[in-house]
C-alpha positions as CSV (number, residue, x, y, z in Angstrom):
1,M,8.3,10.6,-0.1
2,G,7.7,7.3,-0.9
3,S,6.2,4.1,1.0
4,L,7.1,0.8,-0.3
5,F,4.2,-1.5,1.5
6,S,5.4,-5.5,0.7
7,S,2.7,-7.7,2.4
8,A,5.4,-10.3,2.5
9,K,4.6,-13.9,3.1
10,L,7.7,-14.3,5.3
11,D,6.9,-18.1,6.0
12,E,6.9,-19.1,2.3
13,P,10.2,-20.6,0.2
14,K,12.5,-18.4,-0.9
15,K,11.1,-17.3,-4.0
16,C,14.9,-17.4,-6.5
17,D,13.7,-15.5,-9.4
18,Y,12.8,-12.3,-7.1
19,N,15.5,-12.5,-4.9
20,Q,18.3,-12.6,-7.7
21,R,16.8,-10.2,-9.4
22,R,17.0,-7.8,-6.1
23,K,20.9,-9.1,-6.2
24,L,21.5,-7.9,-9.2
25,R,19.9,-4.5,-8.7
26,R,22.1,-4.0,-5.7
27,R,25.1,-4.3,-8.1
28,E,23.9,-1.6,-10.8
29,T,25.2,1.4,-11.5
30,D,24.2,4.9,-9.7
31,E,23.1,6.4,-13.3
32,Q,20.9,3.2,-13.7
33,Q,19.3,3.5,-10.0
34,N,18.7,7.2,-10.9
35,S,17.3,6.8,-13.9
36,G,13.5,7.7,-12.4
37,G,14.8,10.2,-10.4
38,N,12.2,12.0,-8.1
39,L,9.9,9.0,-7.7
40,P,9.2,8.3,-4.5
41,E,12.6,7.2,-3.1
42,N,11.8,6.0,0.9
43,T,10.4,2.6,0.0
44,A,9.0,0.8,2.7
45,G,8.3,-3.2,2.5
46,G,5.7,-4.8,4.8
47,G,4.2,-8.2,5.0
48,D,1.8,-10.5,6.8
49,S,3.4,-13.3,8.5
50,N,2.7,-16.2,11.3
51,R,6.8,-15.5,12.3
52,S,7.7,-12.9,14.8
53,P,9.3,-9.6,13.8
54,S,12.4,-8.5,14.1
55,P,13.4,-6.8,17.3
56,E,13.8,-3.6,15.8
57,A,10.3,-3.2,14.4
58,Q,8.1,-0.6,15.8
59,G,4.3,-1.5,17.1
60,W,1.6,-1.3,19.5
61,E,1.8,-3.4,22.3
62,T,-1.7,-3.3,24.0
63,E,-4.9,-2.4,22.5
64,H,-4.5,1.2,20.7
65,H,-7.5,2.8,18.9
66,G,-5.4,5.0,16.7
67,C,-5.2,5.1,13.1
68,I,-2.9,2.8,11.4
69,L,-2.4,5.5,8.7
70,P,0.6,7.6,10.0
71,R,2.6,4.5,10.7
72,L,2.6,3.9,7.0
73,E,4.2,7.3,6.9
74,D,6.8,5.8,9.4
75,A,7.5,3.3,7.3
76,A,8.4,4.9,4.5
77,E,10.9,7.2,6.4
78,G,12.6,3.9,7.1
79,K,11.1,2.3,9.9
80,T,9.8,-1.3,10.4
81,V,6.5,-1.1,11.9
82,V,4.1,-4.3,12.9
83,F,0.6,-5.0,13.8
84,Q,-1.3,-7.5,15.3
85,A,-5.4,-8.2,15.4
86,H,-5.1,-7.7,19.0
87,T,-3.8,-4.7,19.3
88,N,-5.7,-2.6,16.9
89,A,-8.7,-1.3,18.4
90,C,-10.1,-0.1,15.1
91,P,-12.4,-2.4,13.4
92,G,-11.3,-1.1,10.2
93,S,-7.7,-1.2,10.6
94,R,-8.4,-4.9,11.5
95,A,-10.2,-5.2,8.2
96,G,-7.9,-3.0,6.6
97,L,-5.0,-5.4,7.7
98,G,-6.8,-8.4,6.6
99,F,-7.0,-9.7,9.8
100,E,-11.0,-10.1,9.7
101,K,-14.2,-8.9,8.1
102,L,-15.9,-5.6,8.5
103,S,-19.4,-6.2,10.7
104,I,-22.7,-5.4,8.6
105,D,-23.9,-3.9,11.7
106,P,-23.0,-0.8,12.7
107,M,-20.6,-0.5,9.8
108,A,-23.3,0.0,7.0
109,A,-25.4,2.7,9.3
110,L,-22.3,4.1,10.1
111,L,-20.6,5.0,6.3
112,S,-24.6,6.0,5.5
113,K,-27.1,7.9,7.4
114,G,-26.5,6.4,10.7
115,K,-29.0,5.3,13.3
116,E,-30.4,6.1,17.0
117,G,-29.5,9.9,17.0
118,H,-26.0,8.9,15.8
119,G,-25.2,10.6,12.3
120,G,-23.4,8.6,9.9
121,M,-20.4,9.9,7.6
122,A,-22.7,10.2,4.2
123,Y,-20.3,8.1,2.2
124,K,-22.6,5.9,0.9
125,K,-26.4,7.3,0.1
126,T,-28.3,4.6,1.8
127,P,-27.7,1.8,4.0
128,D,-28.3,-0.6,1.2
129,L,-25.9,0.9,-0.7
130,A,-23.0,0.4,2.3
131,V,-24.0,-3.4,2.7
132,S,-23.0,-3.5,-1.0
133,Y,-19.3,-2.5,-0.3
134,L,-19.5,-4.3,2.6
135,H,-20.0,-7.4,0.8
136,S,-17.4,-6.5,-2.3
137,L,-14.6,-6.2,0.2
138,P,-11.7,-8.9,-0.8
139,E,-10.8,-11.9,1.7
140,T,-7.4,-12.8,2.6
141,V,-6.4,-15.8,4.7
142,P,-5.5,-13.7,8.0
143,S,-1.8,-13.8,9.8
144,K,-0.6,-13.1,13.2
145,Y,1.5,-10.3,12.0
146,V,1.3,-7.2,9.1
147,I,4.6,-5.7,8.6
148,F,5.7,-2.6,7.0
149,Q,9.5,-2.5,6.2
150,P,11.9,-0.4,4.1
151,L,12.7,-2.6,0.8
152,D,16.2,-2.4,1.4
153,K,16.1,-4.3,4.8
154,L,14.0,-7.2,3.3
155,S,16.3,-10.2,3.7
156,D,16.8,-12.2,0.5
157,A,14.3,-14.9,2.1
158,V,11.7,-12.6,2.0
159,V,9.6,-11.7,-1.2
160,P,7.1,-9.1,-0.8
161,T,3.4,-8.9,-1.8
162,A,2.7,-5.5,-3.0
163,V,4.5,-2.0,-3.0
164,I,2.9,1.1,-1.7
165,F,4.5,4.4,-2.7
166,L,3.1,7.8,-0.9
167,V,3.2,10.1,-3.9
168,N,2.4,13.7,-4.6
169,A,0.5,14.6,-8.0
170,D,3.8,14.7,-10.1
171,Q,5.0,11.3,-9.1
172,L,1.6,10.0,-9.4
173,S,1.3,11.2,-12.9
174,A,4.5,9.1,-13.4
175,L,3.2,6.0,-11.8
176,V,0.1,6.0,-13.8
177,T,2.2,6.2,-17.3
178,L,4.5,3.4,-16.2
179,A,1.7,1.5,-15.2
180,N,0.4,1.7,-18.7
181,Y,3.6,1.8,-20.3
182,D,3.5,-2.0,-21.4
183,R,0.1,-3.1,-21.5
184,P,-2.5,-2.8,-24.5
185,N,-5.5,-2.0,-22.1
186,Q,-5.5,1.6,-20.4
187,D,-6.8,1.0,-17.1
188,N,-3.9,-0.6,-15.2
189,V,-4.7,1.2,-12.2
190,K,-8.0,0.9,-10.1
191,V,-9.7,3.7,-8.0
192,L,-11.8,1.9,-5.8
193,F,-14.0,2.9,-2.8
194,G,-12.8,2.1,0.4
195,A,-11.3,3.0,3.5
196,G,-7.8,4.3,3.6
197,C,-6.2,1.4,4.7
198,V,-8.6,-0.9,2.9
199,Q,-7.4,0.8,-0.3
200,A,-3.7,0.8,0.5
201,V,-3.3,-2.5,1.8
202,L,-6.3,-5.0,1.8
203,Y,-6.6,-4.5,-2.3
204,S,-2.9,-5.0,-2.9
205,M,-3.2,-8.0,-0.8
206,C,-5.7,-9.7,-3.3
207,D,-4.9,-8.4,-6.6
208,T,-2.3,-9.3,-7.8
209,E,-2.2,-7.4,-11.3
210,A,-3.7,-3.9,-10.5
211,C,-2.2,-1.2,-9.3
212,I,-4.4,1.0,-6.7
213,L,-4.5,4.7,-6.1
214,G,-5.9,4.8,-2.3
215,L,-5.8,6.9,0.6
216,T,-9.1,9.0,-1.4
217,D,-11.3,7.8,1.6
218,P,-11.8,11.8,3.7
219,S,-11.1,10.3,6.7
220,A,-8.2,9.0,6.0
221,R,-6.9,12.2,5.0
222,L,-6.9,13.9,8.6
223,P,-4.1,12.1,9.8
224,I,-1.7,11.8,6.7
225,S,0.0,14.8,4.8
226,K,-2.1,16.9,2.6
227,D,-0.4,16.3,-0.8
228,L,0.1,12.6,-0.6
229,L,-2.0,9.9,-2.0
230,S,-1.1,6.2,-2.0
231,F,-0.3,3.8,-5.1
232,S,-0.1,0.0,-4.1
233,I,1.3,-2.3,-6.9
234,P,1.5,-6.0,-6.8
235,Y,5.7,-7.2,-6.4
236,A,5.6,-9.0,-9.6
237,R,4.3,-6.1,-11.5
238,F,6.7,-3.8,-9.6
239,L,9.4,-5.8,-10.8
240,E,8.3,-5.6,-14.3
241,M,7.2,-1.6,-13.8
242,E,11.0,-1.2,-12.9
243,D,12.5,-3.0,-15.6
244,N,10.8,-0.7,-18.0
245,V,11.9,2.8,-16.8
246,P,15.1,3.4,-18.7
247,E,13.4,3.0,-22.2
248,S,10.5,4.5,-20.3
249,F,9.5,8.5,-20.7
250,L,11.0,8.4,-17.1
251,T,14.6,9.3,-19.1
252,G,13.4,11.7,-21.2
253,E,13.2,15.7,-21.5
254,T,9.7,16.0,-20.2
255,W,10.2,14.2,-17.0
256,R,13.6,16.1,-16.5
257,Q,11.6,19.0,-16.3
258,I,9.4,17.9,-13.7
259,Q,12.0,17.0,-11.8
260,K,13.3,20.4,-11.5
261,R,10.3,21.4,-9.3
262,L,10.1,17.6,-7.3
């Protein structure tokens, strides 16, 4: 299963180089399209925008206290999902989607030892370490909507910001290898501490170079299928990686053997 989150600036001018490449891909042969077979297939695109989403988009009309991460799986299955700040009651998800920053209090206590008789999550040893994490979170300009949408449903006028795949271990091995295939350095995939939505979405909104491995947050594991992690790729980098597939290991015998068990 794959999910592609493309945080698209829907109100930006059309960027012809990306869109032309997308059109060319639509005309590729089946053999070329399947050269990296059994990578995550159900790609979903999403974005941040100040324009109203399409009528078929699913979302919360009123304040909702649930986790947003199951909606990432919905997008992986072909649905268009939209979020707004006022319909997300969870402060973590509002931060993870770039709507606002997390407040130091009470989040520092919650992430560490807790306070006033309420236990913390113990994800950081001390409140000071939790504060350091909260200060380290990147910032992006808030938008009215954040949208997850299948890539093949994006109009030619939309350029995604990032692609998110939901992957198993075999698929992850392929994406990590492909991310390092054409680079002299070996640290082109980052694993950063954070809430699941911060890992999968916010870091990808703010980093235009690195791929991000996510959903390692234990709390994020509960609402997500147990065998899945997220792999987020800036869109420009996604296009480079996709272009590298035909000459890469993905057309070789080792990957063909792995494909048999996917």
